[in-house]
C-alpha positions as CSV (number, residue, x, y, z in Angstrom):
1,M,113.2,38.9,-51.2
2,I,111.5,42.3,-51.0
3,V,108.3,40.8,-52.4
4,I,108.5,38.0,-49.8
5,M,108.9,40.5,-47.0
6,M,105.8,42.4,-48.2
7,F,103.7,39.4,-47.3
8,H,105.7,38.4,-44.2
9,D,105.9,34.9,-45.6
10,S,107.7,32.1,-43.8
11,M,110.6,30.6,-45.8
12,A,108.5,27.4,-46.3
13,N,105.5,29.4,-47.6
14,A,107.7,31.6,-49.7
15,Q,109.5,28.6,-51.2
16,E,106.1,27.1,-52.2
17,K,105.0,30.4,-53.8
18,M,108.3,30.7,-55.6
19,T,107.8,27.2,-57.0
20,Q,104.4,28.3,-58.3
21,V,106.0,31.5,-59.8
22,C,108.7,29.5,-61.5
23,H,106.1,27.2,-62.9
24,L,104.1,30.1,-64.4
25,L,107.3,31.7,-65.8
26,E,108.1,28.4,-67.5
27,L,104.5,27.8,-68.6
28,H,104.3,31.1,-70.4
29,A,108.0,31.3,-71.5
30,L,108.5,34.5,-69.5
31,P,112.0,35.8,-68.8
32,P,112.8,35.7,-65.0
33,T,113.0,39.4,-64.6
34,P,112.4,41.1,-61.2
35,L,109.2,42.7,-62.6
36,N,107.8,39.4,-63.8
37,Y,108.7,37.8,-60.4
38,H,107.0,40.6,-58.6
39,V,103.7,40.4,-60.6
40,L,103.4,36.7,-60.4
41,Y,104.4,36.5,-56.8
42,Q,101.7,39.0,-56.1
43,H,99.3,36.9,-58.1
44,V,100.0,33.6,-56.3
45,S,99.8,35.4,-53.0
46,E,96.4,36.8,-53.8
47,G,97.6,40.1,-52.3
48,E,95.9,42.0,-55.2
49,S,92.7,40.6,-56.3
50,A,92.2,43.0,-59.2
51,L,95.6,42.0,-60.6
52,S,94.7,38.3,-60.4
53,E,91.3,39.0,-62.1
54,A,93.1,40.9,-64.9
55,L,95.6,38.1,-65.4
56,Q,92.9,35.5,-65.4
57,A,90.8,37.5,-67.9
58,A,93.9,37.7,-70.2
59,V,94.2,33.9,-70.0
60,T,90.5,33.4,-70.7
61,E,90.7,35.7,-73.7
62,G,93.5,33.6,-75.1
63,R,95.9,36.5,-74.9
64,T,99.7,35.7,-75.0
65,I,101.1,36.1,-71.5
66,D,104.3,38.0,-72.2
67,S,106.4,40.7,-70.7
68,V,104.3,43.4,-72.2
69,L,101.2,42.1,-70.3
70,M,103.3,41.8,-67.1
71,E,104.4,45.4,-67.4
72,E,100.8,46.6,-67.9
73,L,99.7,44.7,-64.9
74,Y,102.5,46.1,-62.8
75,I,101.7,49.7,-63.9
76,Q,98.0,49.4,-63.4
77,H,98.0,47.5,-60.1
78,L,101.4,47.7,-58.3
79,T,102.9,51.1,-59.0
80,P,102.4,54.0,-56.5
81,D,102.6,56.4,-59.4
82,H,99.3,55.1,-60.7
83,Q,97.7,55.7,-57.4
84,K,99.2,59.2,-57.4
85,Q,97.8,59.9,-60.8
86,T,94.4,58.7,-59.6
87,A,94.7,61.0,-56.5
88,M,95.6,64.0,-58.7
89,V,92.7,63.4,-61.0
90,E,90.4,63.2,-58.1
91,R,91.7,66.5,-56.7
92,I,91.3,68.2,-60.1
93,S,87.8,66.6,-60.4
94,E,86.9,68.0,-57.0
95,L,88.0,71.5,-58.0
96,I,86.1,71.3,-61.3
97,G,83.1,70.2,-59.2
98,N,83.5,73.2,-57.0
99,L,83.8,75.4,-60.1
100,E,80.6,74.0,-61.5
101,R,78.7,74.5,-58.3
102,N,79.9,78.0,-57.9
103,S,79.0,78.8,-61.5
104,K,75.4,77.6,-60.9
105,S,75.3,79.6,-57.6
106,N,76.6,82.7,-59.4
107,Q,74.0,82.3,-62.1
108,K,71.3,82.2,-59.5
109,H,72.6,85.4,-57.9
110,I,72.8,87.1,-61.3
111,D,69.3,86.1,-62.1
112,H,68.1,87.3,-58.7
113,Y,70.0,90.6,-59.2
114,H,68.2,91.1,-62.5
115,L,64.9,90.6,-60.8
116,E,65.8,93.1,-58.1
117,I,66.7,95.7,-60.8
118,D,63.3,95.2,-62.4
119,R,61.5,95.3,-59.1
120,C,63.4,98.4,-58.1
121,A,62.8,100.1,-61.4
122,R,59.1,99.5,-61.0
123,A,59.1,100.7,-57.4
124,L,60.8,104.0,-58.0
125,D,58.4,106.9,-57.5
126,E,59.4,110.4,-58.4
127,H,56.7,111.7,-56.1
128,D,58.0,109.7,-53.1
129,V,61.7,110.4,-52.7
130,D,62.1,108.4,-49.4
131,K,60.7,105.3,-51.0
132,S,62.9,105.6,-54.0
133,R,66.0,106.1,-51.8
134,H,65.0,102.9,-49.9
135,Q,64.8,100.9,-53.1
136,L,68.1,102.2,-54.3
137,R,69.8,101.3,-51.0
138,K,68.4,97.7,-51.4
139,L,69.7,97.6,-54.9
140,A,73.1,98.7,-53.7
141,E,73.1,96.0,-51.1
142,H,72.3,93.3,-53.7
143,T,75.1,94.8,-55.8
144,L,77.6,94.3,-53.0
145,V,76.4,90.7,-52.5
146,L,76.9,90.0,-56.2
147,K,80.3,91.5,-56.2
148,G,81.3,89.3,-53.2
149,Q,80.1,86.2,-55.0
150,M,82.0,87.2,-58.2
151,Q,85.2,87.8,-56.1
152,K,84.9,84.3,-54.6
153,F,84.4,82.9,-58.0
154,K,87.5,84.7,-59.3
155,Q,89.6,83.3,-56.3
156,L,88.4,79.8,-57.1
157,L,89.4,80.2,-60.7
158,E,92.9,81.3,-59.6
159,Q,93.1,78.4,-57.3
160,I,92.2,76.0,-60.1
161,K,94.7,77.7,-62.4
162,Q,97.6,77.3,-59.9
163,Q,96.6,73.7,-59.2
164,Y,96.5,72.9,-62.9
165,L,99.9,74.5,-63.5
166,S,101.6,72.7,-60.6
167,T,100.3,69.3,-61.6
168,K,100.2,69.6,-65.4
169,S,103.7,68.3,-66.1
170,Q,103.6,65.7,-63.4
171,L,100.2,64.5,-64.6
172,K,101.5,64.2,-68.2
173,R,104.4,62.1,-67.1
174,L,102.3,59.8,-65.0
175,K,99.7,59.6,-67.8
176,D,102.3,58.7,-70.4
177,K,103.8,56.1,-68.1
178,H,100.3,54.6,-67.6
179,Q,99.4,54.7,-71.3
180,L,102.6,54.3,-73.3
181,D,105.0,51.4,-73.8
182,P,108.4,52.7,-72.5
183,L,110.4,50.9,-75.2
184,T,108.4,52.0,-78.3
185,G,106.4,55.0,-77.1
186,L,103.2,53.4,-78.5
187,Y,100.1,52.9,-76.5
188,H,99.7,50.0,-74.1
189,R,97.1,47.3,-75.0
190,H,94.7,48.3,-72.2
191,Y,94.5,51.8,-73.8
192,L,93.4,50.4,-77.1
193,D,90.9,48.2,-75.3
194,K,89.4,51.3,-73.7
195,K,89.2,53.0,-77.0
196,F,87.6,49.9,-78.5
197,Q,84.9,49.9,-75.9
198,Y,84.2,53.6,-76.4
199,W,84.0,53.3,-80.2
200,A,81.9,50.1,-80.0
201,K,79.4,51.9,-77.6
202,K,79.2,54.7,-80.1
203,Q,78.7,52.2,-82.9
204,H,81.7,53.2,-84.9
205,Q,83.1,50.9,-87.5
206,I,86.4,49.6,-86.2
207,S,89.3,48.4,-88.3
208,L,92.7,47.1,-87.3
209,I,96.1,46.6,-88.9
210,R,98.0,44.0,-87.1
211,I,101.8,43.7,-87.6
212,D,103.5,40.6,-86.2
213,V,107.3,40.7,-86.1
214,E,108.5,37.1,-86.7
215,N,112.3,37.2,-86.2
216,Y,112.5,39.3,-83.0
217,H,113.6,36.4,-80.9
218,Q,116.1,35.3,-83.5
219,F,117.5,38.8,-83.6
220,C,117.9,38.7,-79.8
221,H,119.5,35.3,-79.9
222,D,121.9,36.1,-82.7
223,Y,122.8,39.8,-81.9
224,G,121.7,40.5,-78.4
225,D,118.6,41.9,-76.7
226,S,119.6,45.5,-77.3
227,I,119.7,44.9,-81.1
228,G,116.3,43.1,-80.9
229,N,114.8,46.0,-79.0
230,L,116.3,48.4,-81.4
231,M,114.5,46.6,-84.2
232,L,111.2,46.9,-82.4
233,E,111.8,50.6,-81.8
234,K,112.5,51.2,-85.5
235,V,109.4,49.2,-86.5
236,A,107.2,51.1,-84.0
237,T,108.6,54.5,-85.3
238,K,107.8,53.5,-88.9
239,I,104.3,52.3,-88.1
240,D,103.5,55.5,-86.1
241,K,104.8,57.6,-89.0
242,Y,102.1,56.3,-91.4
243,V,99.2,56.5,-89.0
244,K,99.4,60.1,-87.7
245,E,95.8,61.3,-87.1
246,S,94.1,58.2,-88.7
247,G,94.1,56.1,-85.5
248,F,96.0,54.8,-82.5
249,C,99.1,52.6,-82.5
250,G,99.8,50.2,-79.8
251,R,102.2,47.5,-78.8
252,T,99.8,44.7,-78.1
253,Q,102.2,41.8,-77.5
254,N,105.9,41.5,-77.1
255,E,106.5,41.5,-80.8
256,Q,103.1,42.5,-82.1
257,F,101.9,46.0,-83.0
258,T,98.3,47.1,-83.8
259,I,96.9,50.1,-85.5
260,M,93.2,50.8,-84.5
261,M,91.0,53.1,-86.6
262,A,87.4,54.2,-86.5
263,D,85.1,54.9,-89.5
264,V,87.9,54.6,-92.0
265,E,87.0,53.1,-95.4
266,A,88.3,49.7,-96.1
267,Q,90.3,50.9,-99.2
268,T,92.0,53.5,-97.0
269,V,92.9,50.9,-94.4
270,D,94.4,48.7,-97.1
271,L,96.4,51.7,-98.4
272,I,97.8,52.5,-94.9
273,A,98.6,48.8,-94.5
274,E,100.5,48.8,-97.8
275,K,102.5,51.9,-96.8
276,V,103.3,50.3,-93.4
277,Q,104.5,47.1,-95.1
278,A,106.7,49.0,-97.5
279,G,108.2,51.2,-94.8
280,I,109.0,48.2,-92.6
281,S,110.5,46.3,-95.5
282,K,112.9,49.2,-96.2
283,L,114.4,49.1,-92.6
284,R,118.0,48.1,-92.6
285,F,120.3,47.2,-89.7
286,V,124.1,47.3,-89.7
287,S,126.4,45.9,-87.0
288,S,128.3,48.7,-85.3
289,R,131.2,46.3,-84.6
290,S,131.7,44.6,-88.0
291,G,129.9,46.9,-90.3
292,K,128.0,43.8,-91.6
293,Q,124.5,44.3,-92.7
294,L,122.0,42.4,-90.6
295,P,118.9,40.6,-91.8
296,G,115.8,42.7,-92.4
297,V,112.5,42.5,-90.5
298,A,110.5,39.4,-91.1
299,F,106.8,40.2,-90.4
300,Q,103.2,39.6,-91.2
301,C,100.7,42.4,-91.8
302,Q,97.0,41.8,-91.7
303,T,93.9,44.1,-91.9
304,I,90.9,43.2,-89.8
305,H,87.5,44.8,-89.8
306,R,85.2,44.3,-86.9
307,Q,82.0,42.3,-87.4
308,Q,80.5,41.0,-84.1
309,E,83.6,40.8,-81.9
310,P,82.7,41.9,-78.3
311,N,86.1,43.2,-77.3
312,F,89.5,44.2,-78.5
313,S,91.2,40.9,-77.7
314,A,88.6,39.0,-79.8
315,L,89.1,41.4,-82.7
316,V,92.9,41.5,-82.7
317,S,93.1,37.7,-82.5
318,S,90.6,37.1,-85.3
319,T,91.7,36.0,-88.8
320,H,88.9,37.3,-91.0
């Protein structure tokens, strides 16, 4: 109802849109959560064109339309926090711009001051005391100007320091919320996509390790969503443990994880994949109620090396 009120829809219009939303939920087998309703209602209302374009791009790329994607779209396009983060970054960028301009200005004053010292030294005349005094007074005036500029520069640095300290923790929280999956703590898919574009532009060799959990939905059905989510958390922790500084780990679909690495030899990628497989295979789950041991994680693990794939979606969905 809150979403409907945002668009001031009549009940008839809202009913028509809700029918479209329900169709999309059913089409993509999405759970009818408030977040999914919100994103899809926004989409069918065309109230956020960037959101609709992003959703259409995901469909075109053949990406699975799941709750992970819905959450990414919500964070990127519908959360005020994302706008706050952008505003903070812009403020800091403005301060850094001021710092850069002041640095250049100070350098010019220093260069000019050096020229004045040279000119004054050449103009000093031991036989003409008045002329020498005049030159020294001019040098003193330039010294005061330079001191004033340096004082302003110092004040600007202090201003930037205070701004940085006041926004550092908040910026980190917003950055984490924008980049990290809240359930697993791994990167969102859009972050890996940005890294892919950067590495591809720099002509790095890109490799992936894709892990598809196959019995997540069965876990949720048999033991409840909390146990299913716990399984994903444990798998994510195990994957992240073996990657460390080698690359970036992301939750790229609801039950899919991807490790992306740059300029890592194929043998090393295979070795990391083997360790990840061994680690996940050792995971054990026990029912807190009955003490009964639950099934292990059923999964597939595949290494992929980029050839000509133009984007992350094409690479992660490839089978070579």
